[in-house]
C-alpha positions as semicolon CSV with decimal commas, in nm:
position;residue;x (nm);y (nm);z (nm)
1;M;1,625;-0,227;-2,671
2;L;1,518;-0,507;-2,436
3;E;1,881;-0,634;-2,469
4;Q;2,011;-0,309;-2,307
5;L;1,756;-0,319;-2,027
6;V;1,834;-0,696;-1,926
7;R;2,216;-0,619;-1,936
8;Q;2,136;-0,342;-1,684
9;I;1,916;-0,572;-1,495
10;E;2,195;-0,878;-1,460
11;A;2,473;-0,606;-1,394
12;R;2,247;-0,400;-1,112
13;F;2,184;-0,749;-0,966
14;A;2,524;-0,876;-0,981
15;D;2,597;-0,547;-0,747
16;A;2,334;-0,630;-0,542
17;Q;2,491;-0,979;-0,488
18;K;2,816;-0,862;-0,417
19;E;2,671;-0,606;-0,143
20;I;2,520;-0,826;0,025
21;S;2,788;-1,102;0,066
22;D;3,031;-0,795;0,171
23;P;3,151;-0,864;0,537
24;D;3,187;-0,465;0,597
25;V;2,813;-0,460;0,467
26;F;2,671;-0,711;0,712
27;A;2,844;-0,588;0,975
28;D;2,658;-0,214;0,932
29;R;2,248;-0,300;1,021
30;K;2,186;-0,007;0,820
31;R;2,375;-0,063;0,496
32;A;2,313;-0,463;0,540
33;A;1,892;-0,392;0,546
34;A;1,970;-0,123;0,225
35;A;2,162;-0,415;0,075
36;G;1,899;-0,720;0,161
37;R;1,570;-0,461;0,006
38;A;1,763;-0,398;-0,313
39;F;1,883;-0,770;-0,347
40;H;1,527;-0,849;-0,290
41;Q;1,372;-0,587;-0,519
42;L;1,578;-0,689;-0,803
43;E;1,568;-1,057;-0,783
44;P;1,214;-1,113;-0,942
45;A;1,316;-0,881;-1,240
46;A;1,671;-1,090;-1,242
47;K;1,479;-1,419;-1,245
48;L;1,278;-1,294;-1,577
49;A;1,592;-1,164;-1,744
50;E;1,732;-1,517;-1,716
51;A;1,456;-1,645;-1,859
52;W;1,418;-1,420;-2,108
53;R;1,801;-1,535;-2,221
54;R;1,700;-1,904;-2,258
55;V;1,383;-1,834;-2,439
56;V;1,602;-1,630;-2,693
57;D;1,845;-1,910;-2,728
58;D;1,530;-2,176;-2,781
59;E;1,452;-1,898;-3,027
60;A;1,776;-1,880;-3,227
61;G;1,807;-2,297;-3,195
62;A;1,475;-2,337;-3,362
63;L;1,580;-2,055;-3,628
64;E;1,902;-2,246;-3,717
65;M;1,715;-2,562;-3,758
66;L;1,461;-2,400;-4,033
67;A;1,764;-2,279;-4,215
68;E;1,872;-2,613;-4,300
69;H;1,537;-2,761;-4,336
70;E;1,223;-2,720;-4,289
71;D;1,080;-2,893;-3,923
72;P;0,705;-2,873;-3,792
73;E;0,889;-2,898;-3,415
74;A;1,118;-2,620;-3,502
75;R;0,830;-2,416;-3,654
76;E;0,605;-2,534;-3,322
77;L;0,943;-2,425;-3,073
78;L;0,968;-2,100;-3,285
79;A;0,611;-1,995;-3,253
80;T;0,608;-2,090;-2,862
81;A;0,953;-1,915;-2,823
82;R;0,839;-1,595;-2,972
83;A;0,529;-1,578;-2,764
84;E;0,721;-1,638;-2,433
85;I;0,950;-1,356;-2,545
86;E;0,657;-1,130;-2,581
87;R;0,530;-1,228;-2,244
88;L;0,836;-1,157;-2,045
89;E;0,944;-0,853;-2,234
90;E;0,640;-0,689;-2,094
91;E;0,716;-0,890;-1,753
92;I;1,053;-0,734;-1,729
93;R;0,936;-0,389;-1,789
94;L;0,673;-0,369;-1,536
95;A;0,923;-0,504;-1,268
96;M;1,187;-0,271;-1,407
97;V;0,912;0,041;-1,344
98;Q;1,043;0,295;-1,060
99;R;0,889;0,234;-0,740
100;D;0,706;0,454;-0,556
101;P;0,980;0,596;-0,256
102;N;0,705;0,534;0,001
103;D;0,680;0,132;-0,040
104;D;0,909;0,014;0,225
105;K;0,742;0,252;0,496
106;N;0,553;0,177;0,776
107;V;0,205;0,318;0,761
108;I;-0,066;0,494;0,972
109;V;-0,426;0,396;0,862
110;E;-0,689;0,606;0,990
111;I;-1,086;0,465;0,941
112;R;-1,361;0,721;1,037
113;A;-1,728;0,598;0,999
114;G;-1,908;0,809;0,728
115;A;-2,244;0,806;0,596
116;G;-2,525;0,566;0,745
117;G;-2,516;0,656;1,136
118;D;-2,470;0,377;1,387
119;E;-2,416;0,105;1,107
120;A;-2,143;0,333;0,940
121;G;-1,971;0,274;1,270
122;L;-2,043;-0,081;1,307
123;W;-1,880;-0,093;0,928
124;A;-1,587;0,104;1,013
125;N;-1,499;-0,134;1,290
126;D;-1,568;-0,446;1,028
127;I;-1,310;-0,261;0,808
128;F;-1,060;-0,229;1,117
129;R;-1,082;-0,578;1,177
130;M;-1,023;-0,705;0,830
131;L;-0,743;-0,478;0,794
132;S;-0,567;-0,571;1,111
133;K;-0,596;-0,934;1,017
134;Y;-0,492;-0,865;0,648
135;A;-0,144;-0,691;0,823
136;E;-0,121;-1,005;1,039
137;A;-0,141;-1,236;0,728
138;R;0,081;-1,044;0,564
139;G;0,347;-1,110;0,876
140;L;0,330;-0,746;0,964
141;Q;0,249;-0,576;1,310
142;V;-0,083;-0,396;1,399
143;E;-0,009;-0,110;1,702
144;P;-0,356;0,070;1,790
145;L;-0,295;0,403;1,876
146;Q;-0,632;0,530;1,924
147;I;-0,964;0,301;1,908
148;A;-1,316;0,444;1,980
149;D;-1,662;0,394;1,858
150;G;-1,670;0,448;1,472
151;A;-1,325;0,606;1,457
152;Y;-0,970;0,389;1,457
153;T;-0,635;0,490;1,465
154;F;-0,358;0,246;1,404
155;A;-0,016;0,166;1,267
156;I;0,107;-0,118;1,054
157;K;0,476;-0,202;1,094
158;G;0,725;-0,386;0,869
159;D;0,895;-0,436;0,511
160;G;0,674;-0,324;0,241
161;A;0,377;-0,198;0,478
162;Y;0,278;0,101;0,227
163;S;0,328;-0,064;-0,079
164;I;0,080;-0,313;0,017
165;F;-0,191;-0,101;0,238
166;K;-0,168;0,210;0,012
167;F;-0,445;0,060;-0,215
168;E;-0,685;0,045;0,079
169;G;-0,720;0,427;0,108
170;G;-1,096;0,531;0,024
171;T;-1,425;0,480;0,070
172;H;-1,527;0,151;0,154
173;R;-1,905;0,119;0,102
174;V;-2,115;-0,161;0,247
175;Q;-2,453;-0,266;0,134
176;R;-2,634;-0,522;0,408
177;V;-2,929;-0,540;0,642
178;P;-2,815;-0,388;0,951
179;A;-2,909;-0,614;1,267
180;T;-3,116;-0,361;1,394
181;E;-3,346;-0,351;1,064
182;S;-3,646;-0,551;1,139
183;Q;-3,834;-0,499;0,819
184;G;-3,513;-0,675;0,636
185;R;-3,447;-0,374;0,399
186;I;-3,083;-0,324;0,252
187;H;-2,898;0,005;0,381
188;T;-2,611;0,145;0,228
189;S;-2,330;0,279;0,511
190;T;-1,962;0,364;0,413
191;A;-1,601;0,390;0,599
192;T;-1,326;0,605;0,463
193;V;-0,948;0,496;0,490
194;A;-0,694;0,713;0,522
195;V;-0,333;0,537;0,448
196;L;-0,038;0,747;0,543
197;P;0,313;0,669;0,514
198;E;0,482;0,686;0,855
199;A;0,734;1,007;0,818
200;E;1,041;0,984;1,009
201;D;1,194;1,307;1,159
202;V;1,426;1,330;0,829
203;D;1,100;1,309;0,623
204;V;0,905;1,602;0,782
205;Q;1,106;1,893;0,990
206;I;0,837;2,042;1,252
207;D;0,990;2,381;1,424
208;A;0,868;2,331;1,798
209;G;0,773;2,685;1,782
210;D;0,482;2,603;1,527
211;L;0,358;2,353;1,793
212;Q;0,071;2,436;2,020
213;I;0,035;2,186;2,254
214;D;-0,267;2,130;2,515
215;V;-0,320;1,868;2,789
216;Y;-0,649;1,798;2,930
217;R;-0,818;1,501;3,139
218;S;-0,953;1,185;2,936
219;S;-1,300;1,116;2,894
220;G;-1,324;0,779;2,767
221;P;-1,223;0,414;2,885
222;G;-0,908;0,331;3,064
223;G;-0,937;0,307;3,433
224;Q;-1,006;0,497;3,788
225;S;-0,718;0,733;3,680
226;V;-0,837;0,847;3,359
227;N;-1,053;1,179;3,460
228;T;-0,803;1,253;3,742
229;T;-0,492;1,345;3,549
230;D;-0,416;1,551;3,260
231;S;-0,300;1,273;3,024
232;A;-0,467;1,385;2,693
233;V;-0,279;1,566;2,480
234;R;-0,400;1,785;2,157
235;I;-0,139;1,899;1,919
236;T;-0,206;2,179;1,711
237;H;0,048;2,294;1,395
238;K;-0,007;2,610;1,386
239;P;0,073;2,694;0,991
240;S;-0,118;2,426;0,861
241;G;-0,414;2,417;1,083
242;V;-0,375;2,005;1,132
243;V;-0,487;1,907;1,496
244;V;-0,432;1,591;1,660
245;S;-0,543;1,452;1,990
246;M;-0,475;1,112;2,171
247;Q;-0,599;0,990;2,454
248;D;-0,577;0,631;2,494
249;E;-0,299;0,595;2,742
250;K;-0,263;0,694;3,077
251;S;0,079;0,859;3,051
252;Q;0,100;1,215;2,879
253;L;0,430;1,137;2,718
254;Q;0,289;0,851;2,553
255;N;-0,007;1,026;2,388
256;R;0,238;1,313;2,290
257;E;0,444;1,067;2,117
258;R;0,156;0,924;1,964
259;A;0,002;1,259;1,852
260;M;0,319;1,361;1,719
261;R;0,399;1,011;1,475
262;V;0,022;1,079;1,356
263;L;0,129;1,471;1,296
264;R;0,426;1,379;1,089
265;A;0,211;1,147;0,892
266;R;-0,034;1,405;0,789
267;L;0,215;1,664;0,721
268;Y;0,441;1,428;0,496
269;E;0,096;1,369;0,330
270;Q;0,010;1,711;0,246
271;A;0,356;1,752;0,123
272;L;0,283;1,453;-0,097
273;A;-0,030;1,614;-0,199
274;K;0,126;1,945;-0,330
275;Q;0,391;1,768;-0,527
276;Q;0,122;1,558;-0,697
277;D;-0,083;1,856;-0,733
278;A;0,218;2,011;-0,942
279;L;0,201;1,732;-1,201
280;A;0,072;1,773;-1,551
281;A;-0,322;1,768;-1,574
282;D;-0,271;1,471;-1,808
283;R;-0,101;1,248;-1,562
284;R;-0,359;1,338;-1,286
285;S;-0,642;1,227;-1,514
286;Q;-0,436;0,870;-1,582
287;V;-0,347;0,830;-1,173
288;G;-0,675;0,956;-1,026
289;T;-0,683;1,233;-0,776
290;G;-0,692;1,024;-0,483
291;E;-0,944;1,205;-0,264
292;R;-1,081;0,996;-0,012
293;A;-1,421;1,059;-0,097
294;E;-1,349;0,828;-0,404
295;K;-1,562;0,494;-0,382
296;I;-1,292;0,264;-0,414
297;R;-1,474;-0,081;-0,318
298;T;-1,838;-0,206;-0,268
299;Y;-1,906;-0,523;-0,045
300;N;-2,249;-0,652;-0,125
301;Y;-2,375;-0,906;0,160
302;G;-2,672;-1,002;-0,063
303;E;-2,473;-1,149;-0,326
304;R;-2,181;-1,237;-0,132
305;R;-1,940;-1,033;-0,356
306;V;-1,678;-0,785;-0,318
307;T;-1,653;-0,491;-0,656
308;D;-1,310;-0,296;-0,666
309;H;-1,459;-0,027;-0,885
310;R;-1,089;0,132;-0,971
311;I;-1,020;-0,199;-1,166
312;K;-1,370;-0,332;-1,223
313;R;-1,301;-0,622;-1,041
314;T;-1,558;-0,860;-0,840
315;A;-1,473;-1,131;-0,616
316;H;-1,742;-1,380;-0,450
317;N;-1,538;-1,461;-0,180
318;L;-1,679;-1,198;0,092
319;D;-1,631;-1,416;0,411
320;D;-1,294;-1,437;0,345
321;V;-1,216;-1,109;0,223
322;L;-1,368;-0,973;0,569
323;E;-1,105;-1,230;0,746
324;G;-0,839;-1,041;0,568
325;A;-0,824;-1,231;0,270
326;L;-0,730;-0,929;0,006
327;D;-0,430;-1,032;-0,140
328;E;-0,630;-1,089;-0,494
329;F;-0,708;-0,736;-0,474
330;T;-0,388;-0,596;-0,369
331;A;-0,199;-0,805;-0,675
332;A;-0,462;-0,680;-0,926
333;L;-0,387;-0,310;-0,815
334;Q;0,004;-0,337;-0,785
335;A;-0,016;-0,487;-1,134
336;D;-0,267;-0,194;-1,253
337;E;-0,002;0,082;-1,073
338;K;0,279;-0,084;-1,264
339;R;0,080;-0,066;-1,577
340;R;0,017;0,256;-1,568
341;A;0,329;0,403;-1,447
342;L;0,483;0,221;-1,771
343;E;0,251;0,420;-1,999
344;L;0,344;0,706;-1,831
345;Q;0,745;0,641;-1,924
346;A;0,617;0,571;-2,224
347;T;0,478;0,920;-2,302
348;A;0,717;1,112;-2,125
């Protein structure tokens, strides 16, 4: 069974290598980018398959020696090879789990203050800073779209942005003593994070007749011209009732373009949610509901710890995490996602 999977990996990787070395492909920017992504996605599985081949040869060699005479070293080699084969088999199956088709997309992130009053607004700012620093550490570009007290909308652009940041969607809870607390009491506050794969025009078709576009004067900071020109834009998608407002830019055209990006992402997310709702109940119970109100992570200042409740993982490096050191959680959540998908494939 695994032999067949390894052969499939080897064949697909050979095709990917051929594709990226084809001059015709290299000359076409889009084809070259797609070929590069396919190569890099298959490369980890190909390396695992190569390692599996070597260990299988080790097992066969140990069995040949033991067939001739009992040898403690050969017996130990056999045991080691079989343990490694078992480990590699699981790794190979995980590596070949079907990827989320949105994983390569850019994302739009929306952070809102939750429960906790002014402290929740400060916490939303801390989450914005943490995610921005994490994006920069991963070589991704952060593009603010609309920033206000307690509310942050921004894009994260770069290969695989959604595959990294989709795990940050949900409710982030903090337990700490606010700066305004005179008696040293610990408060619990929350911020909600929505991570939306950024939709292209081909992903979401929007009929211009379904849009109501209103312009008005901006009310926030931005210079003398803010309150003298109708630069702010509010777009209402009448069929769904989704409303998006943008006012950070002085140009009405720029605000409209940003609002349309957020609108497309929200409508795309709605379409994905409808597809998920159509899945069987047993699958939904395994992957979770995905509701933003679910508490995903707690940041405890007193104990300097961060706990991700989805995978029951705790780290005691709160300061590093708040500076964007989220790789440990992302890697564990990605592995958990693959294992869940593998379990679903096994029961399908």
